[in-house]
N, C-alpha and C positions, 0 to 999 in steps of 0.2 A: 571917352574923357580919360585922362592919366591924374592916377592921385601918386604923390610923393608917400614913399612908404619907409618906414624903420625894420632893420632886420634886428630883431630884439632877442635871437638867441637859436640853438640848435638843441634840439630834444628828440623823443622818438615817437613816430607814429604809431597806431598799430596796424597792419597790413594783414591779408590774409594770411600769407607763410609767419608771420609773427613781428616785430618791433623792427621798424626801420628807421632812419635817421631823419630829420625834418630840419631843415632854415625854416624860424617862423620870422614872418610880413606882420608886422602890424601897418595896419592900411584902412583907413574909412572908419574907425571905430569897430573893425574887425580883424583878427588873424588870418591869414593865407600862409598854409604849411605847405612846404613844397620837398617833396621825400629826394635825397641825396645819397649817393654813398657812403660809407664809411670814412674813405679817406675826403674826400669832397666835406664831409661836417668836421673833419680833425681841423681840416684844414681854415675851413669858414671859423670854427671855432678859437683855434689860437690868434690868427687874426681880429677877432672879436675881442679877446682876452689882452689882446698888446705883448703878447707871448714870443719872443724872437726866439728862431728859431737856427741851429747848427749851421746852416746849409740852406741857402734860397730854397724854398719850395717851389714847384710849378708857375704862379700865378705870382711872386714874386720877382721871381725872374722873367716875365712877361711887362712887369711895371718898369722892372729896369732896363728891359730893350727898348721896349717903349718911350722912356723917359729921355734913354740914352741919343734917340735918334729923333727928338724933338715934338715927339706926342704926346698926348695927355688923352685919359677918358675923361668924358665930361659928364655922359650918364649910362645906367643901365636901366631898361627895360624888358618886364615879365607882362608881353602882351599879346599870349596866345595861350589856349589850352585848348587840347583835341584830344580825344579818344583818351584822358587822362594825363596826357603828358604836357608840359610844360613847356613853351617858348618861348627864346631870350632874346634882347637885342642889344649892343655895345654902342655907343656913341663916343665917337674919337674925333681928336680932332689932331693937326698938325699945320706950324705958322711955316709959310717958305716965303720971304721976302714981306711978311710984315701982315702977310694974307691969308687967313685961315681956309685948310683944307680940312673935308670933314668926310667920315666915314662913319658906315654902318657896317655892321660883323656880327653876324649870324650867330646864337650861343647856346648852348645848355645854362636853363638859370644856373646849376650850381657854379658852373666856371665866371659865367656872369656876378652872380652875388658873393666868391671869392676876389674878385676886382674891386667889387665896389666896396667892399670892409676895407680892403689895403688901399685905399685911396681919396675914402671919403668922399666919392662921389654920390648925387643924388640917385635913388630908386624908384622907379616909378613902375605903379600896376593898372593894368586897365580896368576898367567898368565891369568888362565881360568877364573876366579872370577870378576878380572878385567876387562878381555877383554869382558865380561859378563853383571857386574853390573858398570863398569866405566862410568865416567860422566867427560867431560870438566869442568872447575871452573868455566868459565863464566855461565854454570848453574845450578849452586847451589849459591842461595843467602841465606847469612847469615842474623840476624836480625839487626846487624850494618852497612851491606851494605845500601846504595842508591839504589830506583828501577829506573830500566833501564829507561833514556830517562830524567833524574834529571840532 
């Protein structure tokens, strides 16, 4: 089963080599942190904040090209987690002579989420991913949260 998620922010998660940027999804009353590169975190963060960029970033360019060719992104799916690696799909469609032609593209979750926040499409996460990677809301702290015990 799949559940609609919300991208609630970009933060940092602890990893053996130090803090790593993470996109935080809120789904099924849990948070799912997905580790991403610093560039991807910046791209997603700027889109969430609605910050314009002087020149199109790669994800903006891809959306512009897709739209120009008559396509649209319908939704993004984070549908698998194997050996600590998340997997995602981008569901898109294009209309030809009034008939939809559907496409599914394999994507890194960071790219899929960067696209989703730009086009405001649904993000869905599978039960299996939530079961393995979900965290209780009180286990995730955002920068503007006071530390526990304060």
